[in-house]
Each structure stands twice: as structure tokens, then as C-alpha cells.
DSSP file (Angstrom, degrees, kcal/mol; ACC not computed):
  #  RESIDUE AA STRUCTURE BP1 BP2  ACC     N-H-->O    O-->H-N    N-H-->O    O-->H-N    TCO  KAPPA ALPHA  PHI   PSI    X-CA   Y-CA   Z-CA
    1    1 A X              0   0    0      0, 0.0     2,-0.2     0, 0.0     0, 0.0   0.000 360.0 360.0 360.0 130.3    6.2   16.5    2.1
    2    2 A X        -     0   0    0      1,-0.1     0, 0.0     2,-0.1     0, 0.0  -0.560 360.0-160.1 -84.0 140.9    5.4   13.4    0.0
    3    3 A X        +     0   0    0     -2,-0.2     2,-0.4     2,-0.1    -1,-0.1   0.034  54.6 119.9-102.0  26.0    6.4   10.0    1.2
    4    4 A X        -     0   0    0      1,-0.0     2,-0.7     0, 0.0    -2,-0.1  -0.746  58.6-140.8 -93.7 131.4    6.1    8.5   -2.3
    5    5 A X        +     0   0    0     -2,-0.4     3,-0.2     2,-0.0     2,-0.2  -0.822  31.5 175.7 -90.8 118.0    9.1    7.0   -3.8
    6    6 A X        +     0   0    0     -2,-0.7     0, 0.0     1,-0.2     0, 0.0  -0.536  46.2  54.2-112.1-176.2    9.2    7.9   -7.6
    7    7 A X        +     0   0    0      1,-0.2    20,-1.4    -2,-0.2     2,-0.3   0.877  68.2 146.8  55.9  45.5   11.6    7.4  -10.4
    8    8 A X  E     -A   26   0A   0     -3,-0.2     2,-0.6    18,-0.2    18,-0.2  -0.788  46.4-130.7-103.8 148.9   12.0    3.6  -10.1
    9    9 A X  E     -A   25   0A   0     16,-2.6    16,-2.8    -2,-0.3     2,-0.5  -0.923  28.6-169.6 -94.9 123.8   12.6    1.2  -13.1
   10   10 A X  E     +A   24   0A   0     -2,-0.6     2,-0.4    14,-0.2    14,-0.2  -0.974   9.9 177.7-113.9 126.2   10.1   -1.7  -12.9
   11   11 A X  E     -A   23   0A   0     12,-2.4    12,-2.6    -2,-0.5     2,-0.4  -0.995   3.1-176.4-125.8 134.3   10.2   -4.7  -15.0
   12   12 A X  E     +A   22   0A   0     -2,-0.4     2,-0.3    10,-0.2    10,-0.2  -0.982  10.2 165.0-123.5 137.9    7.9   -7.7  -14.9
   13   13 A X  E     -A   21   0A   0      8,-2.1     8,-2.9    -2,-0.4     2,-0.4  -0.986  40.9-100.4-148.7 159.8    8.2  -10.9  -17.0
   14   14 A X  E     +A   20   0A   0     54,-0.5     6,-0.2    -2,-0.3     3,-0.1  -0.664  29.7 179.5 -81.1 131.6    6.8  -14.5  -17.0
   15   15 A X  E     -     0   0A   0      4,-2.6     2,-0.3     1,-0.5     5,-0.2   0.727  70.0 -28.0 -98.0 -34.0    9.3  -16.9  -15.5
   16   16 A X  E >  S-A   19   0A   0      3,-1.3     3,-1.0    54,-0.0    -1,-0.5  -0.891  84.6 -71.0-163.7-174.5    7.0  -20.0  -16.0
   17   17 A X  T 3  S+     0   0    0      1,-0.3     3,-0.1    -2,-0.3    25,-0.0   0.592 132.7  30.1 -65.7 -12.3    3.3  -20.7  -16.2
   18   18 A X  T 3  S+     0   0    0      1,-0.1    21,-1.7    23,-0.1     2,-0.4   0.329 111.2  72.9-127.7   1.1    2.9  -20.0  -12.4
   19   19 A X  E <   -AB  16  38A   0     -3,-1.0    -4,-2.6    19,-0.2    -3,-1.3  -0.976  49.7-169.9-130.1 134.4    5.6  -17.5  -11.7
   20   20 A X  E     -AB  14  37A   0     17,-2.4    17,-2.9    -2,-0.4     2,-0.4  -0.963  16.9-148.7-114.3 133.9    6.1  -13.8  -12.5
   21   21 A X  E     -AB  13  36A   0     -8,-2.9    -8,-2.1    -2,-0.5     2,-0.4  -0.803  11.8-162.9-105.3 146.8    9.5  -12.3  -11.8
   22   22 A X  E     -AB  12  35A   0     13,-3.0    13,-2.2    -2,-0.4     2,-0.5  -0.988   8.5-170.1-127.1 133.3    9.8   -8.6  -10.8
   23   23 A X  E     -AB  11  34A   0    -12,-2.6   -12,-2.4    -2,-0.4     2,-0.5  -0.992   3.9-175.1-121.7 129.5   12.8   -6.2  -10.9
   24   24 A X  E     -AB  10  33A   0      9,-2.8     9,-2.9    -2,-0.5     2,-0.4  -0.990   6.8-171.8-124.2 124.1   12.7   -2.8   -9.2
   25   25 A X  E     -AB   9  32A   0    -16,-2.8   -16,-2.6    -2,-0.5     2,-0.7  -0.966  21.6-133.7-121.2 130.1   15.7   -0.6   -9.6
   26   26 A X  E  >  -A    8   0A   0      5,-2.4     4,-2.9    -2,-0.4     5,-0.2  -0.704  12.7-155.8 -76.1 112.7   16.4    2.8   -7.9
   27   27 A X  T  4 S+     0   0    0    -20,-1.4    -1,-0.2    -2,-0.7   -19,-0.1   0.779  89.6  53.4 -59.4 -27.1   17.5    5.2  -10.6
   28   28 A X  T  4 S+     0   0    0    -21,-0.3    -1,-0.2     1,-0.1   -20,-0.0   0.967 125.1  19.1 -77.8 -47.3   19.4    7.3   -8.0
   29   29 A X  T  4 S-     0   0    0      2,-0.1    -2,-0.2     1,-0.0    -1,-0.1   0.680  94.2-128.4 -97.1 -15.8   21.5    4.6   -6.4
   30   30 A X     <  +     0   0    0     -4,-2.9    -3,-0.1     1,-0.3    -2,-0.0   0.376  54.8 153.4  82.6  -3.6   21.3    2.0   -9.1
   31   31 A X        -     0   0    0     -5,-0.2    -5,-2.4    -6,-0.1     2,-0.4  -0.329  27.7-158.6 -57.7 135.3   20.3   -0.6   -6.4
   32   32 A X  E     -B   25   0A   0     -7,-0.2     2,-0.4    -3,-0.1    -7,-0.2  -0.954  10.9-165.2-122.5 142.6   18.2   -3.4   -7.9
   33   33 A X  E     -B   24   0A   0     -9,-2.9    -9,-2.8    -2,-0.4     2,-0.4  -0.988   5.8-168.6-123.7 131.9   15.8   -5.7   -6.2
   34   34 A X  E     +B   23   0A   0     -2,-0.4     2,-0.3   -11,-0.2   -11,-0.2  -0.966  17.1 152.1-118.3 136.7   14.5   -8.9   -7.8
   35   35 A X  E     -B   22   0A   0    -13,-2.2   -13,-3.0    -2,-0.4     2,-0.4  -0.917  28.3-132.4-147.9 174.9   11.6  -11.1   -6.5
   36   36 A X  E     -B   21   0A   0     -2,-0.3     2,-0.4   -15,-0.2   -15,-0.2  -0.974   4.1-151.5-134.0 153.1    9.0  -13.4   -7.8
   37   37 A X  E     -B   20   0A   0    -17,-2.9   -17,-2.4    -2,-0.4     2,-0.3  -0.994  15.8-168.6-121.6 129.1    5.3  -13.9   -7.3
   38   38 A X  E     -Bc  19  51A   0     12,-2.6    14,-2.2    -2,-0.4     2,-0.2  -0.865  17.7-131.4-116.4 149.0    3.6  -17.3   -7.6
   39   39 A X    >>  -     0   0    0    -21,-1.7     3,-1.4    -2,-0.3     4,-0.5  -0.647  33.9-109.1 -89.8 158.9    0.0  -18.3   -7.8
   40   40 A X  G >4>S+     0   0    0      1,-0.3     5,-2.2    -2,-0.2     3,-0.8   0.724 108.3  78.5 -64.0 -19.6   -1.2  -21.1   -5.6
   41   41 A X  G >45S+     0   0    0      1,-0.3     3,-1.4     3,-0.2    -1,-0.3   0.896  89.7  56.5 -55.4 -38.2   -1.5  -23.5   -8.5
   42   42 A X  G <45S+     0   0    0     -3,-1.4    -1,-0.3     1,-0.3    -2,-0.2   0.811 110.8  43.1 -59.1 -33.0    2.2  -24.0   -8.4
   43   43 A X  G X<5S-     0   0    0     -3,-0.8     3,-1.5    -4,-0.5    -1,-0.3  -0.083 123.3 -99.5-107.0  32.2    2.1  -25.1   -4.8
   44   44 A X  T < 5S-     0   0    0     -3,-1.4    -3,-0.2     1,-0.3    -2,-0.1   0.911  81.7 -53.5  49.9  50.7   -1.0  -27.3   -5.1
   45   45 A X  T 3 <S+     0   0    0     -5,-2.2     2,-0.5     1,-0.2    -1,-0.3   0.583 100.8 139.7  61.6  17.3   -3.3  -24.5   -3.7
   46   46 A X    <   -     0   0    0     -3,-1.5     2,-0.3    -6,-0.6    -1,-0.2  -0.778  53.6-126.5 -91.7 131.7   -1.3  -24.0   -0.6
   47   47 A X        +     0   0    0     -2,-0.5     2,-0.3    -3,-0.1     5,-0.1  -0.582  37.9 173.1 -75.5 137.5   -0.8  -20.4    0.5
   48   48 A X    >   -     0   0    0     -2,-0.3     3,-1.4   -10,-0.1   -10,-0.1  -0.878  49.5 -96.8-137.9 166.2    2.8  -19.6    1.0
   49   49 A X  T 3  S+     0   0    0     -2,-0.3    -2,-0.0     1,-0.3    -1,-0.0   0.845 126.4  42.7 -59.8 -32.5    4.8  -16.4    1.7
   50   50 A X  T 3  S+     0   0    0    -13,-0.1   -12,-2.6   -11,-0.0     2,-0.5   0.492  92.5  98.2 -94.1  -2.1    5.5  -16.0   -2.1
   51   51 A X  B <   +c   38   0A   0     -3,-1.4   -12,-0.2   -14,-0.2     2,-0.2  -0.757  38.2 160.1 -91.8 123.8    1.9  -17.0   -3.4
   52   52 A X     >  -     0   0    0    -14,-2.2     4,-3.3    -2,-0.5     5,-0.2  -0.622  12.1-179.2-142.2  78.2   -0.2  -13.9   -4.2
   53   53 A X  H  > S+     0   0    0      1,-0.2     4,-2.5     2,-0.2     5,-0.2   0.807  79.8  47.2 -57.6 -38.2   -3.0  -14.9   -6.5
   54   54 A X  H  > S+     0   0    0      2,-0.2     4,-2.2     1,-0.2    -1,-0.2   0.959 118.4  41.3 -71.7 -46.6   -4.7  -11.4   -6.9
   55   55 A X  H  > S+     0   0    0      2,-0.2     4,-2.7     1,-0.2     5,-0.2   0.913 115.9  51.0 -66.7 -41.2   -1.4   -9.7   -7.6
   56   56 A X  H  X S+     0   0    0     -4,-3.3     4,-2.7     1,-0.2     5,-0.2   0.940 111.7  46.3 -59.6 -46.1   -0.3  -12.6   -9.8
   57   57 A X  H  X S+     0   0    0     -4,-2.5     4,-2.1    -5,-0.2    -1,-0.2   0.881 112.4  50.8 -63.5 -40.0   -3.5  -12.5  -11.8
   58   58 A X  H  X S+     0   0    0     -4,-2.2     4,-1.9    -5,-0.2    -2,-0.2   0.983 114.4  43.7 -61.6 -56.9   -3.4   -8.7  -12.2
   59   59 A X  H  X S+     0   0    0     -4,-2.7     4,-2.5     1,-0.2    -2,-0.2   0.887 112.8  52.9 -52.5 -45.6    0.3   -8.9  -13.5
   60   60 A X  H  X S+     0   0    0     -4,-2.7     4,-2.8    -5,-0.2    -1,-0.2   0.879 107.0  51.7 -62.5 -40.9   -0.5  -11.8  -15.7
   61   61 A X  H  X S+     0   0    0     -4,-2.1     4,-2.5    -5,-0.2    -1,-0.2   0.899 109.4  50.4 -64.3 -35.6   -3.3   -9.8  -17.3
   62   62 A X  H  X S+     0   0    0     -4,-1.9     4,-1.1     2,-0.2    -2,-0.2   0.936 110.9  47.8 -66.3 -46.4   -1.0   -7.0  -18.0
   63   63 A X  H  <>S+     0   0    0     -4,-2.5     5,-3.4     2,-0.2     6,-0.5   0.896 112.8  49.9 -58.5 -43.0    1.5   -9.3  -19.6
   64   64 A X  H ><5S+     0   0    0     -4,-2.8     3,-2.1     1,-0.2    -2,-0.2   0.946 107.4  53.1 -61.6 -46.7   -1.3  -11.0  -21.7
   65   65 A X  H 3<5S+     0   0    0     -4,-2.5    -1,-0.2     1,-0.3    -2,-0.2   0.759 112.2  45.7 -63.3 -21.3   -2.6   -7.7  -22.9
   66   66 A X  T 3<5S-     0   0    0     -4,-1.1    -1,-0.3    -3,-0.3    -2,-0.2   0.088 116.0-112.6-106.7  22.4    0.9   -6.7  -24.0
   67   67 A X  T < 5S+     0   0    0     -3,-2.1    -3,-0.2     1,-0.1    -2,-0.1   0.841  84.3 120.5  48.3  45.0    1.6  -10.1  -25.7
   68   68 A X      < +     0   0    0     -5,-3.4     2,-0.6    -8,-0.1   -54,-0.5   0.208  46.8  90.5-116.8  10.8    4.3  -10.9  -23.2
   69   69 A X        -     0   0    0     -6,-0.5     2,-0.6    -5,-0.2    -2,-0.0  -0.925  62.9-153.2-108.3 119.7    2.7  -14.1  -21.9
   70   70 A X              0   0    0     -2,-0.6    -6,-0.0     1,-0.2    -2,-0.0  -0.807 360.0 360.0 -97.7 123.4    3.5  -17.4  -23.5
   71   71 A X              0   0    0     -2,-0.6    -1,-0.2   -54,-0.0   -54,-0.0   0.280 360.0 360.0-168.2 360.0    1.0  -20.2  -23.4
């Protein structure tokens, strides 16, 4: 039996130059979760619970490749 959760709607978008917003919606229940990921540049290089540089850079690259990053 698989423990993978499938059939979710995922949206990512640029909130500002240092923040990416993420929405995950469960198609079955309709429940929606919204969060943000920041790079440490926003917090003067301080690691905080919402700063995730590797994930931020990966998602930013995806947005740039799809012409969804403004700068």
C-alpha cells in the first residue's frame, strides 16, 4: 500500500523578490494550505524557520524558466 498523497493542486508564485508563495489544495476535501518560502537575503542572511535557500532557489528557477518571475 502506497503512502504517497496524489491528486493535489499545487500553485507557486513570486510574492516579492525574496519570497515565493505556495498553495497546496487537496482535490478530495477541497482543503487548501498556503505558505511562503523566503531566501535568507530577506532576513539579512539570518536563518529562520521560513528561510529555505535551496528550495527557494529551485522554485525561483522554475518560475524564471516559465517567465513567471518579475525582475
